[in-house]
Structure formats: structure tokens, C-alpha cells
ZAMAR-363432 format. One line per 8 residues: number of its first residue (from 0); their letters; for each residue y, x, z negated of N, C-alpha, C, CB. Coordinates in steps of 0.1 Angstrom, whole numbers, plus 5000, padded with zeros to 4 digits. Glycine has a CB too. Example, Ala and Ser with C-alpha at 12.3 -4.5 7.8 and 13.67 -1.06 7.14 Angstrom:
0 = AS = 4943 5132 4922 4955 5123 4922 4967 5132 4922 4955 5113 4910; 4978 5128 4929 4989 5137 4929 5000 5129 4921 4994 5141 4943
This chain:
0 = MKILVMGA = 7480 6661 8152 7476 6661 8166 7462 6668 8167 7486 6668 8174; 7454 6664 8176 7441 6670 8179 7443 6681 8190 7430 6660 8183; 7441 6693 8186 7445 6704 8195 7432 6713 8198 7456 6713 8189; 7429 6715 8211 7418 6723 8215 7424 6737 8220 7409 6716 8226; 7419 6748 8215 7423 6761 8220 7411 6766 8228 7427 6771 8208; 7414 6770 8240 7403 6776 8249 7404 6791 8248 7405 6771 8263; 7393 6797 8243 7393 6811 8242 7395 6816 8227 7402 6818 8251; 7386 6824 8222 7388 6829 8208 7391 6843 8208 7375 6826 8200
8 = GKMGSFFL = 7399 6848 8218 7404 6861 8218 7416 6863 8208 7408 6866 8232; 7423 6874 8210 7434 6877 8201 7445 6866 8200 7441 6890 8205; 7449 6861 8211 7460 6851 8211 7454 6838 8208 7467 6851 8224; 7442 6835 8212 7436 6822 8209 7434 6821 8194 7422 6821 8216; 7429 6831 8188 7427 6831 8173 7441 6830 8166 7420 6844 8169; 7451 6837 8171 7464 6836 8166 7469 6821 8165 7474 6845 8173; 7468 6814 8176 7472 6800 8177 7464 6791 8168 7472 6795 8191; 7451 6794 8167 7442 6786 8158 7447 6788 8143 7428 6791 8159
16 = DLLSFDHE = 7449 6801 8139 7454 6803 8126 7467 6796 8123 7455 6818 8123; 7476 6796 8133 7489 6791 8132 7489 6776 8130 7498 6795 8144; 7480 6769 8138 7480 6755 8139 7470 6747 8130 7478 6751 8153; 7460 6754 8125 7449 6748 8118 7452 6741 8105 7438 6758 8116; 7463 6744 8099 7466 6738 8086 7475 6725 8088 7473 6747 8077; 7481 6723 8100 7490 6712 8102 7484 6702 8112 7503 6716 8107; 7473 6706 8119 7467 6698 8129 7452 6699 8129 7472 6703 8143; 7445 6689 8135 7431 6690 8136 7427 6699 8148 7424 6675 8138
24 = TAVYEKDP = 7422 6710 8146 7420 6720 8157 7406 6723 8159 7427 6733 8153; 7403 6727 8172 7390 6731 8176 7391 6743 8186 7382 6719 8182; 7381 6751 8188 7381 6761 8197 7369 6760 8206 7381 6775 8190; 7371 6762 8219 7360 6762 8229 7358 6776 8234 7363 6752 8241; 7347 6782 8231 7344 6795 8235 7329 6796 8238 7348 6805 8223; 7326 6802 8250 7312 6802 8255 7304 6813 8247 7312 6806 8270; 7311 6823 8242 7304 6834 8235 7306 6831 8220 7310 6848 8239; 7295 6827 8213 7296 6823 8199 7301 6835 8190 7283 6818 8194
32 = KRMRFTYN = 7297 6847 8194 7301 6859 8186 7316 6860 8185 7295 6871 8192; 7323 6856 8195 7338 6857 8195 7345 6847 8185 7344 6855 8209; 7337 6838 8180 7342 6828 8171 7340 6831 8156 7337 6814 8174; 7334 6843 8154 7331 6847 8140 7343 6848 8131 7324 6861 8141; 7354 6850 8136 7366 6852 8128 7376 6841 8129 7373 6865 8131; 7371 6829 8134 7379 6817 8134 7375 6809 8122 7377 6809 8148; 7385 6802 8116 7382 6794 8105 7391 6781 8104 7384 6802 8092; 7387 6772 8096 7395 6759 8094 7396 6752 8107 7408 6762 8088
40 = CQRFTSLE = 7386 6753 8116 7386 6746 8129 7372 6743 8133 7394 6754 8140; 7370 6734 8142 7357 6731 8148 7354 6741 8159 7356 6716 8153; 7342 6745 8161 7338 6755 8170 7329 6749 8181 7331 6767 8163; 7333 6749 8193 7325 6743 8204 7320 6753 8214 7334 6732 8211; 7308 6752 8218 7303 6760 8229 7299 6752 8241 7291 6768 8224; 7300 6739 8240 7297 6730 8252 7308 6720 8255 7284 6722 8249; 7309 6716 8267 7319 6707 8272 7317 6693 8267 7320 6707 8287; 7305 6690 8263 7302 6676 8258 7309 6675 8244 7287 6674 8257
48 = EVKAFAPE = 7309 6686 8237 7316 6687 8224 7331 6685 8225 7313 6700 8216; 7336 6691 8236 7350 6689 8239 7354 6675 8242 7354 6698 8251; 7345 6668 8250 7347 6654 8253 7347 6645 8241 7336 6650 8263; 7338 6648 8232 7337 6640 8220 7349 6642 8211 7324 6643 8212; 7355 6654 8211 7366 6657 8203 7379 6650 8208 7369 6672 8203; 7380 6648 8221 7391 6641 8228 7404 6646 8223 7390 6626 8224; 7407 6659 8227 7420 6665 8223 7432 6658 8229 7420 6680 8227; 7443 6659 8222 7456 6654 8227 7464 6666 8234 7464 6648 8216
56 = LVINAVTV = 7461 6678 8230 7467 6690 8236 7457 6701 8238 7479 6695 8227; 7457 6707 8249 7448 6719 8252 7457 6731 8254 7439 6716 8264; 7454 6742 8246 7461 6754 8248 7451 6764 8254 7467 6760 8235; 7453 6768 8267 7444 6777 8274 7448 6791 8271 7445 6774 8290; 7440 6798 8263 7443 6812 8259 7432 6821 8264 7444 6813 8244; 7426 6818 8275 7416 6827 8280 7422 6838 8288 7406 6819 8290; 7415 6848 8292 7420 6859 8300 7427 6854 8312 7409 6869 8304; 7438 6860 8316 7446 6855 8327 7438 6853 8340 7458 6864 8330
64 = KFTIPAFK = 7428 6861 8343 7420 6860 8355 7413 6846 8355 7410 6871 8356; 7410 6840 8344 7402 6828 8343 7410 6816 8339 7391 6830 8334; 7424 6817 8338 7432 6806 8334 7429 6793 8342 7447 6809 8334; 7431 6794 8355 7429 6782 8363 7414 6778 8364 7434 6785 8377; 7405 6787 8366 7390 6783 8365 7387 6776 8352 7382 6795 8367; 7392 6781 8341 7389 6774 8328 7394 6760 8328 7395 6783 8316; 7407 6758 8333 7412 6745 8334 7403 6736 8342 7427 6745 8339; 7399 6740 8354 7391 6732 8363 7378 6728 8356 7389 6740 8376
72 = EVLPYLPD = 7373 6737 8348 7360 6734 8341 7361 6723 8331 7355 6747 8335; 7373 6723 8323 7374 6714 8312 7380 6701 8316 7382 6721 8301; 7388 6700 8326 7396 6688 8330 7387 6676 8330 7402 6690 8343; 7375 6676 8336 7368 6663 8336 7364 6658 8323 7355 6665 8345; 7365 6666 8312 7361 6662 8299 7373 6658 8290 7353 6673 8293; 7385 6658 8296 7397 6655 8288 7402 6641 8290 7408 6665 8291; 7407 6635 8279 7414 6622 8281 7425 6623 8292 7420 6617 8268; 7428 6612 8299 7438 6613 8310 7452 6617 8305 7439 6599 8316
80 = DCIISDIS = 7455 6613 8292 7469 6616 8287 7469 6629 8280 7473 6605 8279; 7459 6637 8280 7459 6650 8272 7468 6659 8279 7444 6656 8272; 7477 6666 8271 7486 6676 8277 7479 6689 8278 7499 6677 8267; 7479 6695 8289 7473 6708 8291 7484 6719 8292 7465 6708 8304; 7481 6730 8286 7491 6741 8285 7485 6755 8286 7499 6740 8272; 7493 6764 8290 7489 6778 8290 7499 6787 8283 7487 6783 8305; 7495 6799 8280 7504 6809 8273 7504 6821 8282 7500 6811 8259; 7500 6820 8294 7498 6832 8303 7511 6839 8306 7491 6827 8316
88 = SVKTNLKD = 7510 6852 8307 7521 6861 8311 7522 6861 8326 7520 6875 8305; 7512 6856 8333 7513 6856 8348 7511 6841 8352 7502 6864 8354; 7521 6836 8359 7521 6821 8362 7518 6819 8377 7535 6815 8359; 7512 6829 8384 7509 6827 8398 7500 6815 8400 7502 6840 8403; 7504 6806 8409 7497 6794 8413 7496 6783 8403 7483 6798 8418; 7502 6786 8391 7500 6776 8380 7508 6763 8383 7504 6782 8367; 7520 6765 8388 7529 6753 8391 7522 6743 8400 7542 6757 8397; 7516 6748 8411 7509 6740 8421 7497 6733 8414 7505 6748 8433
96 = FYQQSGHP = 7490 6741 8406 7478 6736 8400 7482 6724 8390 7471 6747 8392; 7492 6727 8382 7496 6716 8373 7500 6703 8380 7507 6721 8364; 7508 6705 8390 7513 6693 8397 7502 6685 8404 7523 6697 8408; 7490 6691 8406 7479 6684 8413 7468 6680 8402 7473 6693 8423; 7470 6684 8390 7460 6682 8380 7459 6667 8375 7462 6690 8368; 7470 6660 8376 7469 6646 8371 7472 6645 8356 7456 6640 8375; 7475 6656 8350 7477 6657 8335 7491 6661 8332 7467 6666 8328; 7497 6656 8321 7510 6661 8317 7507 6676 8313 7516 6653 8305
104 = YVSTHPMF = 7517 6684 8315 7515 6699 8313 7527 6705 8307 7511 6706 8325; 7525 6717 8300 7536 6725 8296 7531 6740 8297 7540 6721 8281; 7540 6748 8301 7537 6762 8302 7546 6771 8294 7537 6767 8317; 7541 6780 8286 7550 6789 8278 7544 6803 8279 7550 6784 8263; 7552 6813 8275 7548 6827 8275 7554 6833 8262 7554 6834 8288; 7546 6835 8252 7550 6843 8240 7551 6857 8245 7540 6842 8228; 7563 6863 8244 7565 6876 8250 7562 6887 8240 7580 6878 8254; 7550 6886 8234 7545 6896 8225 7530 6895 8225 7551 6894 8210
112 = GPTFANLQ = 7523 6905 8219 7509 6905 8218 7505 6912 8205 7502 6911 8230; 7492 6910 8201 7488 6917 8189 7488 6932 8189 7474 6912 8186; 7488 6938 8201 7488 6953 8202 7500 6959 8196 7487 6957 8217; 7512 6954 8198 7524 6960 8193 7531 6952 8183 7533 6963 8204; 7531 6939 8184 7539 6930 8176 7533 6929 8162 7541 6916 8182; 7543 6927 8152 7539 6924 8138 7538 6909 8138 7549 6930 8128; 7527 6903 8138 7525 6888 8139 7530 6881 8126 7511 6885 8142; 7533 6889 8116 7538 6883 8103 7553 6883 8103 7533 6890 8091
120 = QLSEENAI = 7559 6890 8113 7574 6891 8114 7578 6891 8128 7579 6904 8106; 7581 6880 8133 7583 6878 8148 7598 6875 8151 7574 6867 8153; 7607 6877 8142 7621 6873 8144 7627 6882 8155 7629 6875 8132; 7621 6893 8159 7627 6902 8169 7620 6900 8183 7626 6916 8165; 7610 6890 8183 7602 6888 8195 7608 6876 8202 7588 6886 8191; 7604 6874 8215 7609 6864 8223 7597 6855 8229 7617 6869 8235; 7601 6843 8233 7592 6834 8239 7599 6826 8250 7585 6824 8229; 7592 6824 8261 7597 6816 8272 7590 6803 8273 7596 6824 8286
128 = IINEGDYM = 7598 6792 8275 7592 6779 8277 7596 6775 8291 7597 6769 8266; 7587 6772 8299 7590 6767 8313 7597 6754 8312 7578 6767 8322; 7608 6752 8319 7616 6740 8317 7612 6729 8327 7631 6742 8319; 7599 6730 8332 7593 6720 8341 7581 6714 8333 7589 6726 8355; 7577 6702 8336 7566 6696 8330 7569 6686 8319 7557 6707 8324; 7560 6684 8310 7561 6673 8300 7571 6676 8289 7547 6671 8294; 7580 6666 8287 7591 6668 8277 7585 6670 8263 7600 6656 8278; 7576 6661 8259 7570 6662 8246 7563 6675 8244 7562 6650 8243
136 = GRIFFKDL = 7556 6680 8254 7549 6692 8253 7559 6704 8251 7541 6695 8266; 7570 6704 8258 7580 6714 8256 7586 6714 8241 7591 6713 8266; 7588 6701 8236 7593 6700 8223 7583 6705 8213 7596 6685 8220; 7571 6703 8215 7560 6708 8205 7561 6723 8204 7546 6703 8210; 7561 6730 8216 7561 6744 8215 7575 6750 8211 7558 6750 8229; 7585 6743 8214 7599 6747 8209 7599 6747 8194 7610 6738 8215; 7594 6736 8188 7594 6735 8173 7585 6746 8167 7589 6721 8169; 7574 6748 8174 7564 6758 8169 7570 6772 8169 7551 6758 8177
144 = YQRLGLNI = 7576 6776 8180 7582 6789 8182 7595 6791 8173 7586 6792 8196; 7602 6780 8171 7613 6781 8161 7609 6783 8147 7622 6768 8162; 7598 6777 8143 7593 6780 8130 7588 6794 8128 7581 6770 8127; 7584 6801 8139 7580 6815 8138 7592 6824 8138 7571 6818 8150; 7604 6818 8141 7616 6827 8142 7617 6834 8155 7615 6837 8131; 7610 6829 8165 7611 6836 8178 7624 6832 8185 7599 6832 8187; 7629 6841 8194 7641 6838 8202 7635 6831 8215 7649 6851 8206; 7640 6819 8217 7634 6810 8228 7643 6810 8240 7632 6796 8222
152 = YEYSFDEH = 7637 6811 8252 7645 6810 8264 7637 6800 8273 7646 6824 8271; 7645 6792 8280 7639 6782 8289 7642 6786 8304 7645 6768 8286; 7631 6788 8311 7632 6792 8325 7623 6783 8334 7628 6807 8327; 7626 6783 8347 7617 6777 8357 7606 6787 8359 7625 6774 8370; 7595 6782 8366 7584 6791 8369 7589 6803 8377 7574 6784 8378; 7598 6801 8386 7604 6812 8394 7612 6822 8386 7612 6807 8406; 7620 6816 8377 7628 6825 8369 7620 6833 8359 7638 6817 8361; 7609 6827 8355 7599 6834 8346 7594 6846 8353 7588 6824 8341
160 = DRTVAYSL = 7589 6844 8366 7583 6855 8373 7593 6866 8375 7578 6850 8386; 7606 6863 8378 7616 6873 8379 7618 6881 8366 7629 6867 8384; 7618 6874 8355 7620 6880 8342 7608 6890 8339 7621 6870 8331; 7596 6885 8342 7584 6893 8339 7584 6906 8348 7571 6885 8341; 7589 6904 8360 7589 6916 8369 7598 6926 8363 7594 6911 8383; 7609 6922 8356 7618 6932 8350 7613 6937 8337 7632 6926 8349; 7609 6928 8328 7607 6932 8314 7593 6938 8312 7608 6920 8305; 7583 6935 8321 7570 6941 8319 7567 6951 8330 7560 6930 8320
168 = SIPFVSTF = 7571 6949 8342 7566 6959 8353 7573 6972 8351 7570 6953 8367; 7586 6973 8347 7593 6985 8345 7587 6994 8334 7608 6983 8342; 7585 6988 8322 7578 6996 8312 7564 7000 8315 7579 6989 8298; 7557 6990 8322 7543 6993 8325 7542 7005 8335 7536 6981 8331; 7550 7004 8346 7550 7015 8355 7554 7028 8349 7559 7012 8367; 7564 7028 8341 7569 7040 8334 7557 7046 8326 7581 7037 8325; 7550 7037 8319 7539 7042 8311 7528 7047 8320 7533 7030 8303; 7525 7041 8331 7515 7046 8340 7518 7060 8345 7513 7037 8352
176 = VFAAVMKH = 7531 7062 8348 7535 7076 8353 7533 7086 8342 7550 7075 8358; 7537 7082 8330 7535 7092 8318 7521 7095 8317 7541 7085 8305; 7512 7085 8317 7498 7087 8315 7492 7095 8326 7490 7073 8314; 7497 7094 8338 7492 7101 8350 7494 7116 8349 7497 7095 8363; 7505 7120 8343 7509 7134 8343 7507 7141 8330 7524 7135 8347; 7504 7133 8319 7503 7139 8306 7490 7148 8305 7502 7128 8295; 7491 7158 8296 7480 7167 8293 7479 7168 8278 7483 7181 8300; 7467 7172 8274 7464 7173 8260 7474 7182 8253 7450 7177 8257
184 = QDAPGTTF = 7479 7179 8242 7488 7187 8234 7482 7190 8220 7502 7181 8233; 7480 7203 8217 7475 7206 8204 7485 7203 8193 7471 7221 8203; 7498 7205 8196 7508 7202 8186 7519 7193 8193 7515 7215 8181; 7516 7181 8195 7525 7172 8202 7537 7168 8193 7518 7159 8206; 7549 7167 8200 7561 7163 8192 7561 7148 8190 7573 7167 8200; 7570 7143 8181 7571 7129 8177 7573 7120 8189 7582 7127 8168; 7582 7124 8199 7584 7116 8210 7572 7114 8219 7596 7121 8219; 7564 7126 8221 7552 7125 8229 7542 7116 8222 7546 7139 8230
192 = KRHLKIAK = 7540 7117 8209 7531 7108 8202 7534 7094 8203 7530 7112 8187; 7547 7091 8203 7551 7077 8204 7548 7071 8218 7566 7075 8201; 7551 7080 8228 7548 7075 8242 7532 7074 8243 7553 7086 8252; 7525 7083 8237 7510 7082 8238 7505 7069 8232 7504 7094 8232; 7511 7066 8221 7507 7053 8214 7509 7041 8223 7514 7052 8200; 7521 7041 8229 7524 7030 8238 7515 7030 8250 7539 7031 8243; 7512 7041 8256 7503 7042 8267 7489 7037 8263 7501 7057 8272; 7484 7040 8252 7471 7035 8247 7471 7020 8246 7467 7042 8234
200 = GVLNEDDY = 7482 7015 8241 7483 7000 8239 7483 6993 8252 7495 6997 8231; 7492 6998 8262 7493 6992 8275 7480 6992 8282 7504 6998 8283; 7473 7004 8282 7461 7006 8290 7449 6999 8283 7458 7021 8291; 7451 6994 8271 7441 6986 8265 7441 6971 8270 7442 6986 8250; 7451 6968 8277 7452 6954 8283 7442 6952 8294 7466 6952 8288; 7439 6940 8297 7429 6936 8307 7434 6941 8321 7427 6921 8308; 7425 6948 8329 7429 6953 8342 7435 6943 8351 7417 6959 8348; 7429 6931 8351 7434 6920 8359 7449 6916 8355 7425 6908 8359
208 = LLQEILFN = 7451 6916 8342 7465 6912 8338 7475 6923 8343 7465 6912 8322; 7471 6935 8341 7480 6946 8346 7483 6945 8361 7475 6960 8342; 7472 6942 8368 7473 6941 8383 7482 6929 8387 7459 6939 8389; 7480 6918 8381 7488 6906 8385 7502 6908 8381 7482 6894 8378; 7505 6914 8370 7519 6917 8367 7526 6926 8377 7521 6923 8352; 7519 6936 8381 7524 6945 8391 7524 6939 8405 7517 6958 8391; 7515 6930 8408 7515 6923 8421 7525 6911 8422 7501 6919 8424; 7532 6909 8411 7542 6899 8411 7552 6902 8423 7551 6899 8397
216 = PYTSSQVE = 7555 6892 8431 7563 6894 8443 7577 6900 8440 7565 6881 8450; 7582 6900 8427 7594 6905 8424 7593 6919 8418 7602 6896 8414; 7581 6925 8417 7579 6938 8410 7584 6949 8419 7565 6939 8407; 7581 6949 8432 7584 6960 8441 7598 6965 8440 7580 6956 8455; 7608 6955 8440 7622 6959 8440 7625 6966 8426 7631 6947 8442; 7619 6962 8416 7621 6968 8403 7616 6982 8402 7615 6960 8391; 7604 6984 8408 7598 6998 8408 7606 7007 8417 7583 6997 8413; 7612 7001 8428 7620 7009 8437 7632 7015 8429 7625 7000 8448
224 = QIREQLKE = 7637 7008 8419 7648 7013 8411 7644 7025 8403 7654 7003 8402; 7631 7025 8399 7626 7037 8391 7626 7049 8401 7612 7034 8386; 7621 7047 8413 7620 7058 8422 7634 7064 8425 7614 7053 8435; 7644 7055 8427 7658 7059 8430 7663 7067 8418 7667 7047 8432; 7661 7063 8406 7666 7070 8394 7659 7083 8392 7664 7062 8381; 7646 7084 8395 7639 7097 8394 7644 7107 8404 7624 7094 8397; 7647 7102 8416 7653 7111 8426 7666 7116 8422 7654 7103 8440; 7675 7108 8417 7688 7112 8412 7686 7122 8401 7696 7100 8407
232 = LLDIIDSK = 7678 7120 8391 7676 7129 8380 7670 7142 8385 7667 7122 8370; 7660 7142 8394 7654 7154 8399 7664 7162 8407 7642 7150 8409; 7673 7156 8414 7684 7164 8421 7693 7171 8410 7693 7154 8429; 7696 7164 8399 7704 7170 8389 7697 7182 8383 7708 7160 8378; 7684 7180 8380 7676 7191 8374 7675 7203 8383 7662 7186 8370; 7671 7201 8396 7669 7211 8406 7682 7220 8408 7665 7206 8419; 7694 7213 8407 7706 7220 8409 7713 7225 8396 7716 7211 8417; 7706 7222 8385 7711 7226 8372 7726 7222 8371 7710 7241 8370
240 = DAKGMKQY = 7728 7209 8374 7742 7204 8374 7745 7198 8360 7743 7192 8385; 7751 7207 8352 7754 7203 8338 7764 7191 8338 7760 7215 8331; 7774 7191 8347 7783 7180 8347 7776 7167 8351 7795 7183 8356; 7768 7168 8361 7760 7156 8366 7751 7151 8355 7752 7160 8378; 7745 7160 8347 7736 7156 8336 7744 7149 8325 7729 7168 8330; 7756 7154 8322 7764 7148 8312 7768 7133 8317 7777 7156 8310; 7771 7132 8329 7775 7119 8334 7763 7109 8334 7780 7120 8349; 7751 7115 8338 7739 7107 8338 7735 7102 8324 7727 7115 8344
248 = LTKIRENV = 7736 7111 8314 7733 7107 8301 7743 7097 8295 7733 7119 8292; 7755 7098 8299 7766 7089 8295 7762 7075 8300 7780 7093 8299; 7758 7075 8313 7755 7062 8320 7743 7055 8313 7752 7065 8335; 7733 7062 8311 7721 7056 8305 7723 7052 8290 7709 7065 8307; 7731 7060 8283 7734 7056 8269 7742 7043 8269 7742 7067 8262; 7751 7041 8279 7759 7029 8279 7750 7017 8283 7770 7031 8290; 7740 7019 8292 7730 7009 8295 7723 7004 8283 7720 7014 8306; 7718 7014 8275 7711 7011 8263 7720 7004 8253 7705 7023 8256
256 = RQDIERLK = 7732 7009 8251 7742 7002 8242 7744 6988 8245 7755 7010 8241; 7747 6985 8258 7749 6972 8263 7738 6962 8260 7753 6971 8277; 7726 6967 8262 7714 6959 8260 7712 6956 8245 7701 6966 8266; 7714 6966 8237 7713 6964 8223 7724 6953 8218 7715 6977 8215; 7735 6954 8224 7746 6944 8220 7742 6930 8224 7759 6948 8227; 7736 6929 8236 7731 6916 8241 7720 6910 8232 7726 6916 8255; 7712 6918 8226 7701 6914 8218 7706 6910 8203 7691 6924 8217; 7718 6914 8200 7722 6910 8186 7725 6896 8184 7735 6918 8183
């Protein structure tokens, strides 16, 4: 298959490396310097080159802020039957765009990134495939993710946004709070260092991506739960309620245990 990857960033380069030995691949990137570490693929900096390549599948891997603008830019240069796809963690407005694009489409979300994941061992990582759009496009990504050993889940656009509101907004907000109150430690403990490493990774993400994840319409109710739990814990601390603390720790350990069991 002739596959065009848009964007030579971390995930774009990952997909190029992954696909280039089984398919005819090309990358479209306006900044030539970002293509220095791409190989075994054609490198395009102009839309005329994209037109001449005539891809059968486009994987849009640009920064989430520019996902739809990038699609709009390249669409006039694509064959009518070319499948367009995204790997964005934020699907805001994408469903409407796809339905009006005139192209078959598929939308997926690899639930990992180069910051934390071991890209050589992904068996503990997840991927979401939106169960709307082109059937053959979904099959392509399902086969690809299965070969990587990913755990695959199929959701609608709406179900995806609900899942992201839970799985990303809660750890992101928790990390923000940690980063907001943390102070330099000359002799930090192991737990502090681990939290600091996570904070550095999260805050290294694109500002617009973080904003859009937190502006997800389903995020507010998830963050409200954090506030409720903080209030409950603060009441226990202020009253030095040993029994209450024991009950609270039992409750949260059970939450963690149940989640670990579900992941097995």
C-alpha cells in the first residue's frame, strides 16, 4: 500500500519506521530538518509531490492543534478514494470534518507516546479504534496494532472522549497539582523522584494538547471527583482520624486491586 505520513515528529517517525518495510511510504513535512532521522521512505516538502505520489492511505500525525488544518491543506491533492486517518488523542470536531470530507476515513488513538512507553515492548499498552468510518481502514489499523501486541478497544467518537476524560485528565490534573506545590529537594525520596519524572514528561507535551484534553466536555466531572477526594482526605488529616485513615487506605487499595485485576 502507498502510505503518506503527515508530520515527522515522534509519532510520525514511529509509524514510518513501523510501516516502511512492508509498504511504500512517504512523509510530508514542511520543515526539512525534522526529516533528518526518517529513512526508507520518500520525503516531501511540497503538495505537488504528494499529488504525484497518489497515496492510498494518509496518516495525519501532526500536532493536535493542526490536525484538521493539515487535512484541509492536503485533501485537494489526494485521490478521491484515498483513506484519511488520524492518531490524535483529541477528537474534537473530527467526526463532523470526516463526514464532510468526501473521503473514506478511519480514526485511532494509540494510548501511548515516546515519553513513557517502551516502543519495543508495547504488550502492556492500549490502542483505541473508532468504530465509525471505513471498514477496510479499521481492519488495517487493527492488524497493525495486533502485530505490535497492543490491547485494542473499539469505541465511538463519543465513547473515546469519555475514556480520554478519565484516563488522561485525572493523571494530568494530579500531576499539575503536584508540580504546582512541589519545592526543590536536596535529598528527594524515591516516590518524589518518580512523581517528578512523570511531571517532566507530562509538561513536555504540547500546550495545546494538554489544553484540549482538559477542555474535553467530560473532564470537569472527573476533576470534581479529585476535589471531593481531597476534601475527604483533608478532613481525615485535620482530625487525625486514625480509624478513618485506615478505612480510606483500605478503600483505595481495593480500587487499585480491582483495576489491576481488570487489566490482567
